[in-house]
C-alpha positions in Angstrom: 37.1 119.0 11.8 35.5 119.5 8.3 33.1 122.2 9.7 36.1 124.0 11.2 37.8 124.0 7.9 34.7 125.3 6.1 34.3 128.1 8.7 37.9 129.1 8.3 37.5 129.2 4.5 34.3 131.4 4.7 36.0 133.7 7.2 38.9 134.0 4.8 36.7 134.9 1.9 34.9 137.5 4.0 38.3 139.1 4.8 39.2 139.1 1.1 36.0 140.8 0.1 36.4 143.4 2.8 39.9 144.1 1.6 38.7 144.5 -2.0 35.9 146.9 -0.8 38.5 149.1 0.9 40.8 149.0 -2.1 37.9 149.8 -4.5 36.8 152.8 -2.4 40.3 154.1 -2.6 40.4 154.0 -6.4 39.5 157.1 -8.6 37.4 155.4 -11.1 33.8 156.1 -10.1 32.1 154.1 -12.8 34.0 150.9 -12.1 33.8 151.4 -8.3 30.0 151.1 -8.2 30.0 147.9 -10.2 32.7 146.3 -8.2 31.1 147.3 -4.9 27.7 145.8 -5.9 29.4 142.6 -6.9 31.4 142.5 -3.6 28.2 143.2 -1.7 26.5 140.2 -3.1 29.5 138.0 -2.3 29.6 139.2 1.2 25.9 138.5 1.7 26.5 135.0 0.4 29.4 134.4 2.7 27.5 135.7 5.7 24.6 133.4 5.0 27.0 130.5 4.7 28.6 131.5 8.0 25.3 131.5 9.7 24.6 128.1 8.3 27.8 126.7 9.6 27.3 128.3 13.0 23.8 126.7 13.3 25.3 123.3 12.3 28.0 123.7 15.0 25.5 124.3 17.7 23.6 121.2 16.6 26.7 119.1 16.7 27.4 120.5 20.2 24.0 119.3 21.4 24.7 115.9 20.0 28.0 115.7 21.9 26.2 116.8 25.2 23.7 114.0 24.8 26.4 111.5 24.2 28.4 112.7 27.3 25.3 112.4 29.5 24.9 108.8 28.3 28.5 108.1 29.1 28.2 109.6 32.6 25.2 107.4 33.4 27.1 104.4 32.2 30.2 105.3 34.4 28.0 105.8 37.5 26.5 102.4 37.0 29.9 100.8 36.6 31.2 102.6 39.8 28.2 101.5 41.8 28.9 97.9 40.7 32.6 98.3 41.8 31.6 99.5 45.3 29.3 96.5 45.6 32.1 94.2 44.7 34.5 95.8 47.1 32.0 95.5 49.9 31.5 91.9 49.1 35.3 91.4 49.0 35.8 93.0 52.4 33.0 90.9 53.9 34.5 87.7 52.5 37.9 88.7 53.9 36.5 89.3 57.3 34.8 85.9 57.3 38.0 84.2 56.1 40.0 85.9 58.9 37.4 84.9 61.4 37.5 81.3 60.3 41.3 81.2 60.4 41.4 82.9 63.8 39.0 80.4 65.3 40.5 79.4 68.7 40.4 75.8 69.9 40.9 76.7 73.6 40.8 73.1 74.9 43.5 71.9 72.4 45.7 74.9 73.1 45.8 74.0 76.8 47.7 70.9 75.8 51.4 71.7 75.3 52.4 69.6 72.3 55.9 69.1 71.0 56.8 70.7 67.7 55.8 69.1 64.5 59.4 68.5 63.4 60.2 66.8 66.7 57.0 64.7 66.5 58.0 63.5 63.0 61.5 62.6 64.3 60.4 60.7 67.4 57.0 59.2 66.6 56.4 56.1 64.6 56.3 56.3 60.8 52.6 55.3 60.7 51.7 58.3 62.9 54.0 60.9 61.4 53.3 60.3 57.7 49.6 61.2 57.9 48.7 63.8 55.3 45.2 64.8 56.6 45.7 67.7 59.1 42.9 66.5 61.4 44.2 62.9 61.5 47.8 64.3 62.0 46.6 66.4 65.0 44.8 63.3 66.5 48.0 61.3 66.1 50.0 64.0 67.9 47.5 64.0 70.8 47.7 60.2 71.1 51.5 60.4 71.1 51.4 63.1 73.8 49.1 61.0 76.0 51.5 58.0 75.8 54.5 60.2 76.7 52.8 61.7 79.7 51.8 58.3 81.1 55.4 57.3 80.8 56.6 60.4 82.5 54.2 59.8 85.4 55.7 56.4 86.0 59.2 58.0 85.9 58.1 60.7 88.4 57.0 58.0 90.9 60.4 56.3 90.6 62.2 59.7 91.1 60.2 60.5 94.2 61.4 57.2 95.7 65.0 58.1 94.8 64.5 61.6 96.3 63.5 60.2 99.6 66.6 58.0 99.7 68.8 61.0 98.7 67.3 63.1 101.5 68.0 60.5 104.1 71.6 60.4 102.8 71.9 64.2 102.8 70.7 64.4 106.4 73.3 61.9 107.5 76.0 63.9 105.7 74.8 67.2 107.2 75.0 65.7 110.7 78.6 64.6 109.9 79.5 68.1 108.5 78.0 69.7 111.6 80.5 67.7 113.8 83.5 68.7 111.6 84.1 72.2 113.3 84.4 70.7 116.7 86.7 68.0 115.3 88.8 70.7 113.5 89.0 72.7 116.7 90.4 69.7 118.5 92.9 69.1 115.7 93.9 72.8 115.7 94.5 72.7 119.4 96.5 69.6 119.0 98.7 71.1 116.2 99.2 74.5 117.8 102.7 73.6 119.0 103.5 72.2 115.6 102.4 75.4 113.8 104.5 77.5 116.1 107.5 75.2 115.4 107.2 75.6 111.6 106.5 79.3 111.8 103.2 79.2 110.0 100.4 79.8 112.5 97.4 79.1 110.4 95.0 79.6 113.3 96.0 83.3 113.8 95.9 83.8 110.1 92.3 82.6 109.9 91.4 84.9 112.7 93.0 87.8 110.8 91.0 86.8 107.7 87.8 87.0 109.8 88.7 90.5 110.8 89.6 91.4 107.2 85.9 91.0 106.3 85.2 94.2 108.3 88.0 96.2 106.6 87.1 98.9 104.0 88.2 98.2 100.5 91.4 100.2 100.4 92.7 98.7 103.6 91.7 95.2 102.4 93.7 95.8 99.2 96.8 96.8 101.3 96.4 93.7 103.5 96.0 91.4 100.5 99.0 92.9 98.7 101.4 92.8 101.6 100.2 89.3 102.7 100.7 88.0 99.2 104.2 89.5 99.1 105.0 87.9 102.5 103.8 84.5 101.2 106.0 84.8 98.1 109.2 86.4 99.6 108.7 86.3 103.3 109.6 88.9 105.9 106.1 90.4 106.2 103.8 89.8 109.2 100.2 91.3 109.0 97.9 92.2 111.8 94.4 93.8 111.8 93.4 95.9 114.8 90.2 97.6 115.9 90.5 100.9 117.7 87.8 102.3 120.0 89.1 105.9 120.4 90.6 108.0 117.6 93.4 109.6 119.7 95.7 110.4 116.8 93.0 112.3 114.9 92.7 115.2 117.2 90.3 113.9 119.9 91.0 113.6 123.6 89.1 112.4 126.7 88.6 114.5 129.8 88.4 113.3 133.4 84.7 112.3 133.0 85.5 110.1 130.0 83.8 112.4 127.5 85.4 113.0 124.2 87.0 116.4 123.9 87.7 117.8 120.4 91.1 119.4 119.9 91.1 122.6 117.7 92.7 122.5 114.3 96.0 124.2 113.5 94.2 126.9 111.5 92.1 127.8 114.7 95.2 127.8 116.9 97.1 130.1 114.5 94.2 132.6 114.1 94.3 135.2 116.9 90.8 136.5 115.9 89.2 133.2 116.5 91.1 132.8 119.8 89.9 136.2 120.9 86.3 135.4 120.0 86.3 132.2 121.8 88.0 133.7 124.9 85.2 136.3 125.3 82.0 135.3 127.0 79.1 135.6 124.7 76.9 138.5 125.8 74.6 139.0 122.8 72.7 136.3 120.9 74.6 137.3 117.7 78.0 136.6 119.3 76.6 133.3 120.7 75.5 132.3 117.2 79.0 133.1 115.8 80.7 131.0 118.5 78.3 128.1 117.8 79.0 128.3 114.0 82.8 128.2 114.7 82.4 125.2 117.0 80.3 123.4 114.4 82.9 124.2 111.8 85.7 122.9 114.0 83.8 119.7 114.6 83.1 119.3 110.9 86.9 119.6 110.2 87.6 117.0 112.8 85.0 114.7 111.3 86.8 115.0 107.9 90.0 113.6 109.4 88.3 110.9 111.4 89.9 107.5 110.7 88.1 104.1 110.2 88.0 102.1 113.5 90.0 99.2 111.8 93.7 99.6 111.0 96.2 97.4 109.3 99.7 96.8 110.8 102.5 95.4 108.7 105.8 94.3 110.2 108.6 94.2 107.6 111.8 92.3 108.3 114.8 91.8 106.0 117.6 89.2 106.1 120.0 91.9 107.3 118.0 92.3 110.5 116.0 95.4 109.6 112.7 95.6 111.4 110.0 98.2 111.0 106.3 98.4 111.8 103.9 100.2 109.4 100.4 101.3 110.4 97.8 102.0 107.7 94.6 104.0 108.4 91.8 105.1 106.2 90.2 108.6 106.4 86.7 107.7 105.3 85.5 111.3 104.6 88.4 111.9 102.3 88.9 108.4 101.0 92.6 108.7 101.7 95.0 106.1 103.3 97.6 107.3 105.8 100.7 105.4 106.9 102.9 105.7 109.9 106.3 104.1 110.6 106.2 103.4 114.3 109.4 104.4 116.2 110.8 106.0 113.0 109.7 109.7 112.6 109.8 111.1 109.1 111.1 107.8 107.7 108.8 107.4 104.7 109.1 111.0 103.3 110.3 111.0 99.7 110.4 107.3 99.5 109.6 108.1 95.9 110.3 111.4 94.2 108.0 114.3 95.2 106.1 112.3 97.8 106.5 114.2 101.0 103.1 113.4 102.5 102.5 117.1 103.2 99.6 117.6 100.7 96.4 115.7 100.2 95.8 114.3 96.7 94.4 117.1 94.5 91.3 115.2 93.5 90.2 114.9 97.1 90.8 118.5 97.9 88.5 119.6 95.0 85.5 117.9 96.5 85.9 118.6 100.2 84.8 121.9 101.7 87.4 121.9 104.4 90.2 121.1 101.9 89.3 124.0 99.7 90.6 126.3 102.4 93.6 124.2 103.4 95.2 121.6 101.1 98.0 120.9 103.5 97.5 117.9 105.6 97.4 118.7 109.3 100.8 118.4 111.0 99.4 117.1 114.3 98.3 113.8 112.7 100.8 111.0 112.8 99.8 109.3 109.6 100.8 110.9 106.3 98.9 110.5 103.0 101.9 109.3 100.9 101.2 108.7 97.2 102.7 105.2 97.3 100.2 104.3 100.1 97.3 105.3 97.8 98.8 103.2 94.9 99.2 100.3 97.3 95.5 100.7 98.3 94.3 100.9 94.7 93.4 104.6 95.1 94.8 106.3 92.0 94.0 110.0 91.7 94.6 111.4 88.2 96.0 114.9 88.3 96.1 116.7 84.9 98.7 119.2 86.1 101.3 116.6 87.0 103.0 114.2 84.5 102.0 110.6 84.6 104.4 108.4 86.6 104.5 104.6 86.6 103.1 103.1 89.8 105.6 101.1 91.9 105.0 97.4 92.6 104.5 96.1 96.1 107.9 94.5 96.1 109.5 97.8 95.2 107.7 99.6 98.0 108.7 97.0 100.6 112.3 97.0 99.5 112.5 100.8 99.5 111.1 100.9 103.0 113.5 98.3 104.3 116.4 100.0 102.5 115.4 103.4 104.0 115.3 101.9 107.5 118.6 100.3 107.1 120.1 103.5 105.8 118.7 105.5 108.7 120.0 103.0 111.2 123.5 103.2 109.6 123.3 107.0 109.6 122.4 107.0 113.3 125.4 104.8 114.0 127.6 107.1 112.1 126.2 110.2 113.8 126.8 108.6 117.2 130.4 107.9 116.3 130.9 111.4 114.8 129.6 112.9 118.1 132.7 111.5 119.8 134.9 113.3 117.2 137.2 110.4 116.2 140.6 111.2 114.7 141.0 110.5 111.9 137.4 110.0 110.9 136.5 106.4 110.8 135.8 104.9 107.3 134.9 101.4 106.0 137.7 98.9 105.8 137.4 98.6 102.0 137.5 102.4 101.7 140.7 103.0 103.7 142.8 102.7 100.6 141.2 105.9 99.2 142.8 108.1 102.0 146.2 108.5 103.6 146.8 106.7 106.8 147.3 109.8 108.9 145.5 113.2 109.2 146.4 116.5 110.8 143.1 118.4 110.6 141.0 117.2 113.5 137.3 117.1 113.9 136.7 118.8 117.3 132.9 119.4 117.2 129.9 117.7 115.6 126.3 118.6 116.5 122.9 118.8 114.9 121.5 122.3 114.4 118.3 123.8 113.2 117.8 126.2 110.4 116.9 129.0 112.8 120.3 129.0 114.5 122.7 131.9 113.8 125.4 129.6 112.4 123.0 128.6 109.6 120.7 131.7 109.3 123.4 133.8 107.6 124.5 130.9 105.4 122.9 130.9 101.9 122.4 127.1 101.7 122.5 126.2 98.1 120.5 123.3 96.8 122.4 120.5 95.1 122.2 120.6 91.3 120.2 118.1 89.1 117.3 117.9 91.5 113.6 117.8 90.7 111.5 121.0 90.4 110.0 122.8 93.4 106.9 121.3 95.0 103.6 122.4 93.5 102.0 125.5 95.1 98.5 125.0 96.4 96.0 127.9 96.6 94.2 128.7 99.8 91.1 130.8 99.0 89.2 132.7 101.8 91.9 132.1 104.4 94.9 133.9 105.7 98.3 132.7 104.6 100.0 130.8 107.4 103.8 131.0 107.9 104.3 127.2 108.1 102.2 126.6 105.1 104.1 129.1 103.1 107.4 127.5 104.2 106.1 124.0 103.2 104.8 125.2 99.9 107.8 127.3 98.8 110.5 124.7 99.8 111.6 122.1 97.3 110.3 118.6 97.9 113.9 117.4 97.7 114.7 119.5 100.8 111.8 118.1 102.8 112.9 116.2 105.9 116.6 117.2 105.6 118.8 117.4 108.7 121.5 120.0 109.3 124.7 119.2 111.1 127.6 121.5 112.0 131.2 120.2 112.2 134.3 122.1 113.3 137.8 121.2 112.1 141.1 122.5 113.6 144.0 122.9 111.2 147.5 124.2 111.6 146.5 127.5 110.1 149.4 127.7 107.7 149.5 129.9 104.6 147.2 132.3 106.2 144.2 130.0 106.3 141.9 130.0 109.3 142.7 127.6 112.1 139.1 126.8 112.7 137.0 125.8 109.7 133.3 125.0 110.1 131.2 123.0 107.8 127.5 122.7 107.5 126.2 119.3 106.2 122.8 118.8 104.7 121.8 115.1 105.1 118.7 114.3 103.1 116.0 111.9 104.1 116.8 109.6 101.1 120.4 109.1 102.3 122.6 107.6 100.8 120.7 107.7 97.4 121.4 111.4 97.6 124.8 112.3 99.0 125.0 114.8 101.9 125.8 118.3 100.7 128.7 120.1 102.4 129.1 123.9 102.8 132.3 125.3 104.3 132.3 128.3 106.7 135.0 130.5 108.0 135.6 131.9 111.4 132.7 134.4 111.0 130.3 131.7 110.0 129.6 133.4 106.7 130.8 132.9 103.2 130.5 136.7 102.7 133.9 137.4 104.3 135.6 134.7 102.2 134.4 136.5 99.0 135.4 139.9 100.3 138.9 140.3 98.7 139.1 144.0 99.7 138.9 143.2 103.4 141.6 140.6 103.3 143.6 139.6 100.1 144.0 136.1 101.3 140.2 135.6 101.4 140.0 135.6 97.6 142.5 132.8 97.4 140.8 131.0 100.3 137.4 131.4 98.6 138.6 129.7 95.5 140.3 126.8 97.4 137.2 126.3 99.6 135.0 126.2 96.5 137.3 123.6 95.0 137.2 121.5 98.2 133.4 121.7 98.3 133.2 120.5 94.7 135.6 117.7 95.5 133.5 116.5 98.4 130.1 117.1 96.8 130.4 116.6 93.1 132.6 113.4 93.3 130.8 111.8 96.2 130.0 108.7 94.1 133.7 107.8 94.2 133.4 107.3 98.0 130.7 104.6 97.8 133.3 101.8 97.8 132.9 99.2 100.4 129.6 100.2 102.0 127.6 103.0 100.5 125.8 103.5 103.9 129.1 105.0 105.3 129.1 107.7 102.6 128.8 110.5 105.2 132.0 109.4 107.0 133.8 108.9 103.7 132.9 112.5 102.7 134.1 113.9 106.1 137.3 111.9 105.7 137.9 113.4 102.2 137.2 116.9 103.6 139.7 116.2 106.3 142.3 115.1 103.7 141.6 118.1 101.5 142.1 120.5 104.5 145.5 118.8 105.1 146.4 119.4 101.5 145.2 123.0 101.7 147.4 123.8 104.7 150.4 121.8 103.4 150.4 119.5 106.5 150.2 116.4 104.3 153.8 116.6 103.3 155.0 116.7 106.9 152.7 114.0 108.1 153.1 111.4 105.4 156.3 112.5 103.4 154.4 112.2 100.2 155.6 113.8 96.9 153.3 116.2 95.3 155.2 116.9 92.1 153.7 120.2 90.8 151.8 121.7 93.8 149.4 123.8 91.7 148.3 123.5 88.1 145.8 125.0 85.8 144.4 128.4 85.2 142.8 128.5 88.7 146.0 127.2 90.3 144.2 124.3 91.9 145.8 122.0 94.4 146.1 118.2 94.0 143.2 117.0 96.1 142.9 113.5 94.5 144.7 110.7 96.3 145.9 107.8 94.1 145.8 104.6 96.2 148.2 102.8 93.8 151.1 105.3 93.8 150.2 106.7 97.2 150.5 110.2 95.8 148.2 113.1 95.2 147.3 114.1 91.7 145.2 116.8 90.0 141.8 116.0 88.7 
């Protein structure tokens, strides 16, 4: 540091001398300039000599530092070498320690000793309190030897007991082997007693044996209905095994061979019929026919039912009796149900459940159903939604709102109620076919109508929608009904007329029956003497009241609305609409007594309104009307008051 300071001082002096030399040369005094330059030259020589000395000293110091660095390097190398030796010795010692600790006593490890804590808890104090590890291990081995000798003695005793137990078990097995024969004898002896009490356990056990062969959906149906029968009664279950699937489109010829019946789509396609009728001449045509036959067979296989079916006989306290048959279409995983001796009984048992379409989830994953989502009409069983719910097959459809699933009790009660309603409807239709005068009503409902009637029912018959009397009639759907049935797409196929009809019609109109009645009136006030009525009776009668539509002599409402053709028709049209509203809109007033006779009550009200319309009610019953017409529309008094025995306006 001192040498550096000296060198900086000498360098500074040299700079000062150089600056003075420059300044002196620039001065004008020649005499003084030479003297000063000589003096400055001496000083510069001195400073340069001093600078050389300092430079030589710095190099000498540098050599000393290099020698010292070399000494330190040699010392560091010696220390590093000693460190490596120590690390090697350490690694060697650690390996030896690990090897000593990992020394395996194979013979002692073969002996499974109890844990040290358990040994200290169970062994004597003199054995467990030993501090020497070797002595403690020897004590544990001694204790283990004693315990094993004791266990050997116990094993000998257990073997003796085992022999005795085996002898006892053999005796009990022989006794149990004799129980079935004894139970069969008891069952035969109590057969008459079982039939007397009405609980035939023997037949029930036989059904349970057959139930083991049922697929899961049918087994769920069987279990649900049998449990309902045990709780409430009125349900008799039966499991059957079918050998031939007649209902699913297969027949047998004279030789006993199975003959496939073509599907509806094949029968309705003229091109396919034409191809099949021609004899195959070329190999290409033969291949086409073969492919069509294979496709038809594949379609039939899709609708093939499981060989086992479940029959449920439902009975109510009112004497209603119906037999339901459940089948499973294995390829589609869909349950179908049939009400024997009752056609179209189960349609719309719940809203929008006509049994026409397959569940949408099934149609998505079946090749056949992608072309035709309508269930074939020639099959007796229908895939109703409530049957899928009863079988535990719930198909989620994102396009439809979620509906709560009905209980088994609700399903059974709805079926029995439907059967009872249809039987009551059949009885009414049989009576109406005889054209009684006046129309018969329930005893409790007689107070709602006058005792006499002039308008007479002269004709009552069931008609189809294709007949002329109904073809010109624009049948209006009743209000407040559910939306139209969902339209299903049918890609790669031609649209069929029956499928279009089923898809476009509302589900609420499915299964309806049309009846035509004819009334004879006196024809007063210019009204027609013959008035016809078309009645729509829905499958869920009487939950939904029948819908009445009045016709004139021309069987069309068009002439009633044509006021230019006949001025009286405009008045008649208004009165007929009022009568229709009176019969249809206020049908709930006629459910008194027995709601099952609602059709007869509505016909009786129509008969009464026709008498009011023609004015024959005054002559027949001498009843006072008061004001004949009232209101802006000049409506007649069509409401009969049972208390005052007079007609009033609504």
